[in-house]
C-alpha positions as CSV (number, residue, x, y, z in Angstrom):
1,X,143.4,184.2,106.9
2,X,143.8,187.4,106.4
3,X,146.6,187.7,108.7
4,X,149.2,185.0,106.8
5,X,147.2,186.8,103.2
6,X,148.8,189.5,104.4
7,X,151.9,188.4,104.5
8,X,152.2,186.8,101.7
9,X,150.9,190.1,100.0
10,X,153.7,191.8,101.3
11,X,155.8,189.5,100.3
12,X,155.6,189.8,96.6
13,X,153.4,186.8,96.5
14,X,149.8,186.6,95.4
15,X,146.7,183.8,96.8
16,X,145.2,181.6,93.4
17,X,143.6,178.5,95.3
18,X,141.8,177.9,98.2
19,X,141.0,174.9,99.6
20,X,138.5,174.4,102.9
21,X,139.0,171.4,104.4
22,X,136.2,171.4,107.6
23,X,134.7,173.9,109.0
24,X,138.4,175.7,111.1
25,X,140.8,174.5,108.7
26,X,141.8,175.5,104.7
27,X,144.3,175.5,102.9
28,X,145.6,178.3,100.6
29,X,148.3,178.1,97.9
30,X,150.8,181.5,96.9
31,X,152.6,182.0,93.9
32,X,154.9,184.7,92.8
33,X,152.7,187.2,89.6
34,X,153.8,186.1,86.6
35,X,155.3,189.0,85.7
36,X,157.8,188.4,89.0
37,X,159.2,185.3,88.6
38,X,162.4,184.7,87.3
39,X,163.4,183.6,84.0
40,X,164.6,180.0,83.1
41,X,166.3,180.7,79.9
């Protein structure tokens, strides 16, 4: 998971949720930082 996290950080994303599915698999949710999100107004 560290390789995925590093690649996502390099792309401007941050991880904000991690879910362990079983001893082998886990899920990682990534989003853009609030300051980097486009405005909708």
